[in-house]
N, C-alpha and C positions, 0 to 999 in steps of 0.2 A: 907641651909635647907636639911634635909635628904629626900631621896626618897625610897619608898618601893614598891616591885613588888609582888602582890598577884596573884599566878598562880594556875589555876585549874589542876587537874591530869587526870581524865578520858576524853578521846577524845581531850585532849589538850597536856599535857606533854607526854602522850602515845596516840597511834593511836586508841585505843580500849576502850570500857567500861569494866573495870576489873571484875565486878560482872557477866557480860555476859560471859566472858571468863572462870571464875571460875565455872559457871554452866555447861559449855561444858566439863570441866574436871570431876567435881563431879558426873555428871549425864550421863557420857559416856555409862554406861550399863543399864540405866533406860529404861524400855519399852516405856514410854511416853515422852522420852527426847525431841523430836522435838516440841511437844506441849508446854512443859515447857519452852524451849528456847524462843519460840515465845512470851509467856506470860511475861517472864522476860524482854525481849527486849521492849515489849509494855509498861510495867510499867516504864522502864527507859525513854523512849521517852515522855511519858505523863508528867513525872516529869520535864525533861529537857526543855520541851516546856511550862511549867507553867500551865498544865492542871490537875495536881494531886499534892497534898501536898507531900513534900519530905518525911516526916515521913511515910505516908501511903505507898508510893512507896518503901521505904527502908525496912520497916517491911515485906511487902509482898514478896519482892525479897529474903531476907535472909531466910525466911521460906521455900522457894522453893529450896534452894541450896543443902541441904543435904551434906554439905562439912565438911572437917576436916583439921587438920594441915598439913597432907601430901599433900592434894590437894593444899593448899596455897603455898607450896614449888614449886610445878609444875607450879602454876600460876606465881610466881615471875620469874622463868626461862623464861617463855613466854613473860612477860611484859618487861623484860630487852632487848629483841630482837625487841620490838614494840614501843620503844621510838620514838616520832615524829622526822623525820630527821632534821628539822630546830632547834629543841632543842638539838639533839645529837651533831650537829656540832658547837654548841655555848657553850661548856663547859667553855671556858675562861671567858665568861660573869659571869657565876655562881661562878667561882673562885674569881673574882674581887669583886663580890657583895654577898659574902656568908653570910654577916650579914643582908642584906636587901631583899634577895629573899626568899619568903615564899610560900610553897605549902599549899593551903587551899582547902580542898576537903571533899565532903560527902562520899568519899571512906574510906578505912581502913588502919590504920598505919601498920598493920601486913604485907601488901604487898607494901605499898607506900614507906616506909623508905628504904628497901633494893634496890628499883629501883632508887631512886633519890640520895642516898648517894654517888655513884661514880661521881656525877656531882657537888660535893662540896656543896651540900645543907645540912645544918646542921640538925640533928635529932630534935633539939628543935625548928626548924623553920618549921616543918611539923605539920600541924593542921588537924586532921582527926578523924574519928570514931575509936572505938576499938571493936573487937569481944569479946564475952564471950564464954567460952568452958566448956564442962563437963570433967570428969576425964579421959575419953578415947580420949580427944582431938577433939571431935566433936563440931562444931559451934552450939551454942544453941540460940544465939541472939547477942545483942550489948548493950553497955553502953548507956542507955536512958537518963542519966544525962548530956551527952555531948551535947552542944548547936548545934553542927553540925549534930545531928540526927533529929533536929526539922526543921519545915518550917521556912525559913528565917534565918537558922542557921549561914550562913556566916556573915550576918549583925550583929547578936547577938555576934558572936565571935570577930568581928572587934571592936565593941563598948567596949568589955572587954579588948582588947589589948591596946586601947588608943594610937595608934601610932602617933608620932608627926612628921609631914612632909608631903610631897606629896606622895599620894598613887595611884598606877596604877593597874587596875584589868585586867586580861587576862583569858578568858575562853569561853566555847562554849554554856553554858546552862543558863536557866532562873535564877538559884540561883546566877550566876555570875553577871548577869545584875542587880539583886536586890541590889548589893553593890553600883552601880551608882545611882539607884533609891533612895537609902537611903541618898545620899549626902555625904557619908563617903569617897569616893575616888575621885581623880582628874579627871580621864578619864577611860572609860571602852572600852577595845579592844575585839571585838568578833573574836575569833580564828576559822578560817574555813579551816585549812589545812586538817583536817580529815572529818569533817562534818559541813555543814552550816544549822543552824536552823533559818529560816527566821524570826520567832517571836522574836528572840534575835538579829540577825545581823541588822535588820531594825531599832532597837532602840539604837544601839551602837554609841559611839563617833567616832569609826574608825573600819573598818573591816580589820583584818590582816590575810591574807592567809598563813602566816608563821611567825615564831618567828623572822626571819631576818627582816621582814617588821616592826615589833614592835620596834626592836632595831634601825633600820634605821630612822624611824619617830622621835624617841626620842634621836637620835644622841648618841647612846650607843655603847660600844665596841662590835664588831660582827665578825663572821668568814668570811663573804663575804662583799665586799664594797657596792654592789647594789643588792637588793633582786631580785631573779629570777622571782617572781610573777609580777614585774614591767617590765619585758621584754616581749613585745608582740610577740607571735609566730603565724604567719598567715599560715594556711594550705589551699592551693588552688587546686581545681580540684579533680580528682579521686585518693584519697589517702586512703589506708586501715586503718581501725580503730586502728589497733595495733600501727601505727605510731603516731597518735594523743595521744594514751594512754601512750606511752613511754615518750613523751614530757610533757604531763600534769602531770604524776606521778612525774616527775623531778621538778615540781613546776613552770613551765612557764605558762604565761597567754595565753590560746589558743583561737583562732578564726578560724572556719572552713567556707570557702566560696567557691562558684563555680568560681568566678573570683577575680582578684586582684583589689578590689575597691579603687578608688582614695583617699577616706577618710583615708585609712590605710597607704598610701605611706610614709608619713613623720614620722610616729611613729613606724613602724614595725622594730623589732630587729632581728627576725629570719623568714625565708621564706622557706616553704616546698612545692614544686610543684609536682603535679601528672604528669604522662606521657601525652604529648600533649599540656601542658600549655606553652605558649610562653610569656616570660617576655619582655615587651617593654623597649627600651633603655631610653625613656623619664621618665618612672617610676623609673627605676634603678638609673638614675642620681639624682633624687630628694630624694631617700631613704637614708638620711644622718645618720640615726640611725641603719641601717641594718648592722649586723655583720657577718651573715652567711646565705648561701642559700643551700638548699638540693634539688636535682632533682632526681626523681625516674626513672632513665634511663640515656641516653647519652645527656648531656646538650649542646653539641657542637654547634648546630644551634638554640638553644632557649634561651641561656643566654649569654650576651656579656661579655666575660672574660676580655677584655681590660678595660671595665668600672669597673668590679669587682676589678681588680688590682689597678686601679687609686683611688678607694674608700676604699681599704683595706678590701674587703669582701671576706671571705673564702668560696669557692664553693666545695660542695661535690656532686658527682654523681657516676654513674657506667656505663661505656660505653658497658659493656657486657649485661646490661639490664636484670639482673637476678631477680627472685622473692624475693630474700633475701633483696632487696632494702628497702622494707617496714619497716624492723627493722634496717638494717645496716646503712642506711643514717641518720635517726633521732638520732641514738646513736652517730654517728660521730659528728653531730651538737651539741649535748648536751655535749660531751667531750670537744669540743672546747670552749664552753661557761664556762664550769665548771673548766677545767684544763688548757686550752690553747692549747690542742692537735690539730695538723693539719694532723694527720695520714690519708692517702688515699685521701687527698684533691686534686682537679683538678688543682688548680692554685698556691698553696702555697707549700713551702718545707715541706716534711713529718717529723713531730716532735712529739714524744711521750714523755711526761714530767712526772716526778715523783710527787707524792703527797708531799705537804709540811705542816709543822706545825709551828705555832708561827712565821709566816713570811707573807709578802704581795708579791703577784706575779704581776709584771708589764709587760704588753705586748706592745711592740713598733714595729709597722709596718712602714717600711720606704722604700724609693727607694734605690736600690742596687747600691750605688755609693761610691767611696772612702771617708773615713773620718767620716762617720756617727757614727760608734761605738766609735770612739775617742771622738766625741762630747758628746755622751750619757754618757760615763764613766767619762768624765770631770765634767758633772753635778753631778754625784754621789760623785766624789771626793771633789768637792767644798762644797757639803752639808754634808760631813763627814758621808756618808752612808756606813754601813757594808753590803756588798753583801754576801748573803748566798750561792747563786748559780747563774750561768748565762749560757744561751744557745743562740747560734746564728746559723741560717741556711739561705741560700739564694737559690732562684730559679728564673732564668731569671732576671727580673727587680725588683723583690721583695726581701727585706731583712726582716727577722723576728727575733727580739731579745726578749728573755724572761729573766727577772731578778727577782730573789727572794731576798728580802731585809728585814732587821729587821723591826718590826712593828712601831718603834718609829722614826718618821721623820716629818719634817715641810712640810705642804701641798704646800708650795712654790715649792718644788721639782717637784711635778706633773705638775705644770704650766710650769716650765723650760723644762721638757722633751717633752711637747707638742710643745714647740717653737723651738726644734732642727730642723735645716734646713733639708729639704727632708723627714720630718715626714709625713706619710700618715694617720695613725690612732694610737692613744694611749689609752690604757685602763688599769685601775686597776682591776685585777681579784678578788683578796681578800687579 
């Protein structure tokens, strides 16, 4: 049975509402621009929350724009830079599903098609409104015969398309939820990477904080093996807001607490500690999912490095105790999770890794004893794995091997790598 993926554009495929951005371009020199911006944003939110019919909202916003074709070109340039990160890194999904990935939006083809085309989304799979223009290229309105200009337009369009197979909807607004309400789609995923509308997410089949999450839940090809929103990052103590912002912006699930509460010990994946917070050995021993710790200062007497080594936990701190820690340490933690970098870590060899494409990165942390790499590479050879690149560094008792391999391999390979003697921790990065 075929599967189809109905994807919204504004605040889903892109981080912003395109008409809001167009208003900022076209009204840049208008004396009442701030008041008009606020009104357009208000109309957008009323429609997205289901409090105003889509046609009323669209008509009112287009009238306020005072935009032309030149403004649209500037808008396209902006939108191309504001594609949601989790969509941007999953181009391969769209390449493999170019016949079944559809953009269905109340926005306009004039700016949507140029933005999504580089992602292998076919022009005939973009369903959206179209502007009308006068001879000077000024926007005068839109095609009111298009079902997507009407209230419940996405439902009307989908009925016209009569797609045969399983249909999944992804979006942030009420018009997206209406597809689920109509019974036309299998499941509705409320997309919250950019904005969460409670009136929509509370009714969704699944809340997806990123496109990675959607692909993971549905076991579809994806750029990273495990969505970052599923990695719990606990921030404890006096930590500047910028540190939490850096990690939250990167897509991690953030909890800010005054103490390291027991209920988080077994699930925490990243731990950022403010100065003066001491980590109990008993808690550290139980934290089996913990991958990295950041400490804003010198961790020598507050984090047991021997336990970190035994559990394969990468520790970042700064014994010079500089103010830069509030940004430096969380960025190092994120780079480890995202790329496998251990640069400036306290207990691991310093390794800065290149970005890779069309490959999976496997991180193998092991005891630094003779013969481990021979075992690892024997597993690769027995499974006929093509190694794209391999990196190995050691520090004291720790060995850190990073292997980039072709994406096609039997999952049995991962099990065998975990079973290599003297393995401390193994992880598929992406």
